[in-house]
C-alpha positions as CSV (number, residue, x, y, z in Angstrom):
1,M,-30.6,-6.2,31.0
2,S,-32.5,-5.0,34.1
3,H,-32.7,-1.4,35.0
4,S,-31.6,0.0,38.3
5,N,-31.7,3.4,40.0
6,L,-28.9,5.8,39.2
7,A,-26.3,5.0,41.8
8,V,-23.9,8.0,41.3
9,A,-25.1,11.6,41.4
10,I,-24.4,13.4,38.1
11,T,-23.0,16.9,38.6
12,P,-24.6,19.2,36.0
13,Q,-21.5,21.3,35.9
14,A,-19.2,18.4,35.1
15,S,-18.6,17.7,31.4
16,M,-19.1,14.2,30.1
17,T,-15.3,14.1,29.4
18,E,-14.7,14.9,33.1
19,R,-17.1,12.3,34.3
20,M,-15.6,9.7,31.9
21,R,-12.2,10.2,33.6
22,D,-13.7,9.2,36.9
23,I,-14.5,5.6,35.6
24,L,-11.4,4.9,33.4
25,D,-9.7,2.9,36.1
26,T,-12.8,0.6,36.3
27,V,-12.8,0.1,32.5
28,A,-9.0,-0.4,32.3
29,A,-9.2,-3.1,34.9
30,N,-11.6,-5.0,32.7
31,T,-9.8,-4.9,29.3
32,A,-8.8,-8.6,29.4
33,K,-12.2,-9.6,30.7
34,A,-13.9,-7.8,27.7
35,E,-11.8,-9.8,25.3
36,E,-12.4,-13.1,27.2
37,L,-16.2,-12.5,27.3
38,R,-16.2,-11.2,23.7
39,R,-18.6,-8.5,24.9
40,V,-18.6,-5.4,27.2
41,P,-18.4,-6.5,30.8
42,D,-21.4,-5.7,33.0
43,E,-19.2,-3.6,35.3
44,N,-18.3,-1.3,32.4
45,V,-21.9,-0.9,31.4
46,E,-22.9,0.0,34.9
47,A,-20.0,2.5,35.2
48,L,-21.1,4.3,32.0
49,R,-24.8,4.2,33.2
50,S,-23.8,5.7,36.5
51,I,-22.3,8.9,34.9
52,G,-25.2,9.3,32.5
53,Y,-23.3,8.4,29.4
54,L,-25.8,5.9,28.1
55,R,-28.7,8.3,28.3
56,A,-26.7,11.3,27.0
57,M,-28.6,11.5,23.7
58,V,-32.0,10.6,25.0
59,P,-34.4,13.6,24.8
60,S,-34.9,15.5,28.1
61,A,-38.6,14.9,27.7
62,Y,-37.9,11.3,28.6
63,G,-35.4,12.0,31.3
64,G,-32.3,12.0,29.1
65,G,-29.3,14.3,29.0
66,E,-29.5,15.9,25.6
67,E,-25.7,16.6,26.0
68,S,-23.3,18.3,23.6
69,P,-22.1,15.9,20.8
70,V,-18.7,17.6,20.9
71,D,-18.3,16.7,24.6
72,L,-19.7,13.2,24.0
73,Y,-17.3,12.5,21.2
74,R,-14.4,13.7,23.2
75,A,-15.5,11.4,26.1
76,A,-15.9,8.4,23.7
77,R,-12.3,9.0,22.4
78,L,-11.0,9.1,26.0
79,L,-12.9,5.8,26.7
80,A,-11.4,4.2,23.6
81,S,-7.9,5.2,24.7
82,V,-8.4,2.6,27.5
83,C,-10.7,0.0,26.0
84,S,-11.6,0.4,22.3
85,S,-14.2,-2.4,22.5
86,T,-16.2,-0.8,25.3
87,A,-16.1,2.6,23.5
88,W,-17.2,1.1,20.2
89,A,-20.2,-0.8,21.5
90,M,-21.4,1.6,24.2
91,Q,-21.1,4.8,22.1
92,L,-23.3,3.1,19.5
93,L,-25.9,2.2,22.2
94,M,-25.7,5.8,23.4
95,G,-25.9,7.3,19.9
96,H,-28.8,5.3,18.6
97,A,-31.0,7.4,20.9
98,H,-30.5,10.2,18.3
99,V,-32.2,8.2,15.6
100,V,-34.9,6.8,17.8
101,A,-35.8,10.5,18.6
102,A,-36.8,10.9,15.0
103,F,-39.3,8.0,15.1
104,S,-43.0,8.5,15.9
105,K,-43.9,9.7,19.4
106,Q,-45.7,6.4,19.9
107,A,-42.5,4.5,19.2
108,Q,-40.5,6.7,21.5
109,D,-43.0,6.2,24.3
110,E,-42.6,2.5,23.9
111,V,-38.8,2.7,24.1
112,W,-38.3,5.3,26.8
113,G,-41.7,5.7,28.5
114,E,-40.7,3.7,31.5
115,N,-37.0,4.4,31.7
116,P,-34.5,6.6,29.9
117,D,-31.8,3.9,30.5
118,T,-33.2,1.8,27.8
119,Y,-30.5,0.8,25.2
120,V,-30.9,0.3,21.5
121,C,-28.5,-1.7,19.3
122,S,-28.7,-2.0,15.5
123,S,-27.9,-3.7,12.3
124,V,-29.0,-1.2,9.6
125,A,-27.9,-2.9,6.4
126,P,-31.1,-3.7,4.4
127,R,-31.0,-7.5,5.0
128,G,-34.6,-7.9,6.1
129,T,-37.8,-8.3,4.1
130,F,-41.0,-6.5,5.0
131,T,-44.3,-8.1,4.1
132,A,-47.4,-5.9,4.4
133,V,-50.1,-6.9,6.9
134,E,-52.9,-5.1,8.6
135,G,-51.5,-2.4,10.9
136,G,-47.9,-2.8,9.8
137,W,-45.4,-5.3,8.6
138,R,-44.0,-8.7,9.1
139,L,-40.1,-8.6,9.1
140,T,-37.8,-11.5,8.4
141,G,-34.0,-11.3,8.2
142,R,-30.6,-12.3,9.4
143,Y,-28.3,-9.5,10.4
144,Q,-24.6,-9.1,11.2
145,F,-22.4,-6.8,13.4
146,S,-24.9,-5.8,16.1
147,S,-22.4,-4.2,18.6
148,G,-23.5,-4.3,22.2
149,C,-26.6,-6.4,21.5
150,D,-26.2,-8.4,24.7
151,H,-27.0,-5.2,26.7
152,A,-29.7,-3.9,24.4
153,H,-33.5,-3.8,25.1
154,W,-34.4,-2.8,21.5
155,T,-32.8,-3.0,18.1
156,I,-33.0,-1.0,14.9
157,L,-33.0,-3.3,11.8
158,G,-32.8,-2.5,8.1
159,G,-34.9,-3.9,5.3
160,M,-36.6,-3.3,2.0
161,R,-40.4,-2.7,1.6
162,P,-42.4,-1.7,-1.4
163,H,-42.9,2.1,-1.6
164,A,-46.5,3.1,-0.8
165,E,-46.9,5.0,-4.1
166,T,-44.5,3.6,-6.6
167,G,-44.2,0.0,-5.4
168,E,-40.4,0.3,-5.9
169,P,-38.1,-1.1,-3.1
170,E,-37.7,1.4,-0.3
171,Y,-34.9,1.1,2.3
172,C,-36.4,1.4,5.8
173,L,-35.4,1.0,9.5
174,A,-37.6,-0.8,12.0
175,L,-37.6,-0.7,15.8
176,V,-38.0,-4.2,17.3
177,P,-37.8,-5.2,21.0
178,M,-35.0,-7.6,21.7
179,S,-37.4,-10.0,23.3
180,E,-38.5,-10.8,19.7
181,V,-35.0,-11.2,18.3
182,Q,-32.6,-14.1,18.4
183,I,-28.9,-13.3,19.2
184,I,-26.5,-15.7,17.3
185,D,-23.0,-15.8,18.7
186,T,-20.7,-15.4,15.7
187,W,-18.3,-12.9,17.2
188,F,-14.9,-14.6,17.1
189,T,-12.5,-12.0,15.8
190,S,-9.0,-10.7,16.2
191,G,-9.9,-7.1,16.9
192,L,-12.6,-5.3,18.8
193,K,-13.1,-8.6,20.5
194,G,-15.1,-7.1,23.4
195,T,-17.8,-5.4,21.4
196,G,-20.1,-8.5,21.2
197,S,-21.0,-7.6,17.6
198,K,-23.0,-10.7,17.1
199,D,-25.6,-11.7,14.5
200,L,-29.3,-11.1,15.0
201,A,-32.2,-12.9,13.4
202,V,-36.0,-12.2,13.2
203,E,-38.6,-14.5,11.7
204,D,-42.0,-13.2,10.7
205,V,-41.9,-10.6,13.5
206,F,-44.8,-8.1,13.5
207,V,-43.7,-4.5,13.4
208,P,-46.5,-1.9,13.7
209,E,-46.4,1.0,11.1
210,H,-45.5,3.5,13.8
211,R,-42.1,1.7,14.4
212,V,-40.9,1.9,10.7
213,E,-39.3,4.8,9.0
214,P,-37.7,5.2,5.5
215,I,-34.0,5.8,5.9
216,G,-34.4,8.7,3.4
217,A,-36.8,10.4,5.7
218,L,-34.4,9.9,8.6
219,F,-31.5,11.4,6.6
220,T,-33.5,14.4,5.5
221,G,-35.5,15.3,8.6
222,Q,-38.8,14.1,7.2
223,A,-39.4,11.2,9.6
224,R,-42.5,11.2,11.9
225,G,-40.7,12.4,14.9
226,S,-38.5,15.1,13.3
227,G,-39.0,18.4,15.1
228,L,-40.7,16.7,18.1
229,H,-37.8,17.7,20.3
230,P,-36.6,21.3,20.1
231,G,-33.0,20.8,21.3
232,E,-30.2,21.6,18.9
233,L,-28.9,18.0,19.2
234,Y,-32.0,16.8,17.2
235,R,-31.4,19.4,14.4
236,I,-28.2,17.6,13.5
237,P,-28.7,15.1,10.7
238,F,-28.8,11.4,11.6
239,S,-26.1,10.6,9.1
240,A,-23.7,13.0,10.8
241,I,-24.2,11.7,14.3
242,F,-24.1,8.1,13.3
243,G,-21.1,8.4,11.1
244,A,-19.0,10.2,13.7
245,S,-19.3,7.3,16.0
246,F,-16.7,5.2,14.3
247,S,-13.9,7.7,13.8
248,V,-13.7,8.6,17.5
249,V,-12.9,5.0,18.5
250,A,-10.1,4.8,16.0
251,L,-8.7,8.1,17.3
252,G,-8.9,6.9,20.8
253,A,-7.2,3.6,20.0
254,A,-4.4,5.6,18.4
255,D,-4.2,7.8,21.6
256,G,-3.9,4.5,23.6
257,M,-1.0,3.4,21.4
258,M,0.7,6.7,21.8
259,A,0.5,6.5,25.5
260,T,1.7,2.9,25.6
261,Y,4.6,3.5,23.2
262,T,5.7,6.6,25.2
263,E,5.7,4.9,28.5
264,R,7.3,1.6,27.4
265,Q,10.0,3.2,25.3
266,K,11.3,5.0,28.4
267,D,12.3,1.6,29.9
268,R,12.9,-0.5,26.8
269,V,16.4,-1.9,26.3
270,R,17.3,-3.6,23.0
271,A,18.2,-7.2,23.8
272,L,21.1,-7.5,21.4
273,T,22.9,-4.2,21.9
274,G,21.8,-3.2,25.4
275,Q,21.0,0.3,24.0
276,K,18.2,2.2,25.6
277,A,15.4,2.8,23.1
278,V,14.9,6.3,24.4
279,D,18.5,7.1,23.3
280,S,17.7,6.3,19.7
281,A,16.6,9.3,17.7
282,S,14.4,7.2,15.5
283,S,12.2,6.2,18.5
284,Y,11.2,9.7,19.3
285,M,11.1,10.8,15.7
286,R,8.4,8.3,15.0
287,L,6.6,9.4,18.1
288,A,6.7,13.0,16.9
289,E,5.4,12.1,13.5
290,S,2.5,10.1,14.9
291,H,1.8,13.0,17.3
292,Q,1.5,15.3,14.3
293,D,-0.8,12.9,12.5
294,L,-3.2,12.9,15.5
295,R,-3.0,16.6,15.9
296,A,-4.0,17.0,12.2
297,A,-6.8,14.4,12.6
298,T,-8.1,16.1,15.7
299,A,-8.2,19.6,14.0
300,L,-10.1,18.1,11.1
301,I,-12.7,16.1,13.0
302,E,-13.4,18.7,15.7
303,K,-14.0,21.3,13.0
304,D,-16.7,19.0,11.7
305,W,-18.2,18.5,15.2
306,H,-18.5,22.2,15.7
307,D,-20.0,22.5,12.2
308,F,-22.7,20.1,13.4
309,L,-23.7,22.6,16.1
310,A,-23.4,25.5,13.7
311,L,-25.8,23.8,11.4
312,A,-28.2,23.1,14.2
313,R,-28.1,26.7,15.2
314,G,-28.8,28.0,11.7
315,E,-25.3,29.5,11.4
316,I,-24.4,27.6,8.2
317,E,-26.4,25.8,5.5
318,F,-26.5,22.1,4.8
319,T,-24.9,22.1,1.4
320,P,-23.5,19.3,-0.9
321,D,-20.0,20.6,-0.1
322,L,-20.6,20.2,3.6
323,M,-22.2,16.8,3.3
324,A,-19.3,15.4,1.1
325,G,-16.7,17.0,3.4
326,W,-18.2,15.4,6.5
327,R,-18.5,12.0,4.9
328,S,-14.9,12.0,3.7
329,T,-13.3,13.5,6.8
330,Q,-14.7,10.8,9.0
331,S,-12.7,8.3,6.9
332,Y,-9.6,10.4,6.4
333,V,-9.0,10.9,10.1
334,V,-9.2,7.1,10.6
335,K,-6.6,6.7,7.9
336,L,-4.3,9.1,9.8
337,A,-5.0,7.3,13.1
338,V,-4.1,3.9,11.5
339,Q,-1.0,5.4,10.0
340,A,0.1,6.8,13.4
341,T,-0.6,3.5,15.2
342,D,1.2,1.3,12.6
343,R,4.3,3.6,12.8
344,L,4.5,3.2,16.6
345,F,3.7,-0.5,16.6
346,N,6.4,-1.3,14.0
347,A,8.9,0.6,16.2
348,S,8.0,-1.2,19.4
349,G,9.9,-4.4,18.9
350,G,8.9,-8.0,19.5
351,S,7.6,-7.3,23.0
352,A,4.7,-5.4,21.5
353,G,3.2,-8.7,20.4
354,Y,2.9,-10.1,23.9
355,L,-0.7,-10.3,25.0
356,D,0.0,-8.4,28.2
357,N,1.2,-5.5,26.2
358,P,-1.7,-3.1,25.3
359,A,0.1,-2.1,22.1
360,Q,-1.0,-5.3,20.3
361,R,-4.6,-4.8,21.4
362,F,-4.8,-1.2,20.2
363,W,-3.2,-2.3,16.9
364,R,-5.7,-5.1,16.4
365,D,-8.6,-2.9,17.4
366,I,-7.8,0.0,15.1
367,H,-7.4,-2.2,12.1
368,M,-10.8,-3.9,12.9
369,A,-12.4,-0.5,13.2
370,A,-10.9,0.7,10.0
371,G,-12.6,-2.2,8.2
372,H,-16.0,-0.6,8.7
373,Y,-17.7,0.5,5.5
374,Y,-18.3,4.0,6.7
375,V,-14.6,4.7,7.4
376,D,-13.2,3.0,4.3
377,Y,-11.3,5.8,2.6
378,D,-11.5,4.2,-0.8
379,V,-15.3,4.6,-0.6
380,A,-15.1,8.1,0.9
381,S,-12.6,9.4,-1.6
382,R,-14.8,8.2,-4.5
383,I,-17.7,10.3,-3.0
384,L,-15.6,13.4,-2.5
385,G,-13.7,13.0,-5.7
386,R,-16.9,12.8,-7.8
387,H,-18.3,15.8,-5.9
388,L,-15.2,17.9,-6.6
389,M,-15.3,17.0,-10.3
390,G,-19.0,18.1,-10.5
391,L,-20.2,14.6,-11.2
392,E,-23.4,13.0,-10.0
393,P,-23.2,10.8,-6.9
394,E,-22.3,7.2,-7.7
395,A,-25.2,4.8,-7.5
396,G,-25.1,2.4,-4.6
397,V,-22.4,4.3,-2.7
398,I,-23.5,5.6,0.7
């Protein structure tokens, strides 16, 4: 987890999507290695660091890029079309800079003061317990699904502490250096195998008050560091930036399946009949329908990304309609991406199951991604449905 000087010059005029294309061959060459290691290979991390991707949401005040989220999401989708595991873990490490930028300046100085290429993983479910002590808190907890933790220098951990005024449990996030965290290797999965989404554990770790923020304050722009950085990136709600991270990987995996299916169907010959698959109308009809699914998903999701920027610029207001729409669209586009992927995988024949066929990897990865709470459409449709009916939000549903 050592830092090194930037090895590749970053051309200011080049979009992140263009820069991402320059390293795709390196990432593609390591797809099998990522699954074997069950984490993102060091070569992939270095390639992403070299194009400035991993500092792209770090504030410019600390040497970061403060780049457009629209471009960053497109770049992550492109990355996922080659290696979904690398995209999942690394775009989370990249995107966590957005929430760190809302913590106190003292906390930000500790994270980025020496180097903007400092990476932050997370496990934000409130599994930890805060105990008040002089100057801060003692945190104890066991956490799951911390993607990219092997490459992180800090982590964001969730927990409950007593509210300062009411004494009621308050959901908070804490910044903790990885030197005080135990990584527990539990990541033995069928999909997204290369994300290294292992368990973390902390035992009575001291967290100073300046490194703890209520999640409600982070969601509503009331955290200590809110407004510290004037760029429009930091005027986009934390919930929007964080939530968008998951859907782009699913869309990229579906893109990868589309490309694999298209290329392999051209040469595929049915074993029993000798018929070329490309001569079968059903083979390209399925391709057409999946293409339309992904076009629709892209239109929906990119509209939301541009709305993020419109909100940051004061062109639209942050309304309950907007909030419910964003939350449900993230899940709905994943549903479309899974649908498109399943259709093509089911039409690919038995050879799609061979481990040297990327189709099976994209199929495994997208189903693993779709299992994340945030992109579960059953949850999202409950949120949107109640909103459309004029009902109060359901308790306990995020």
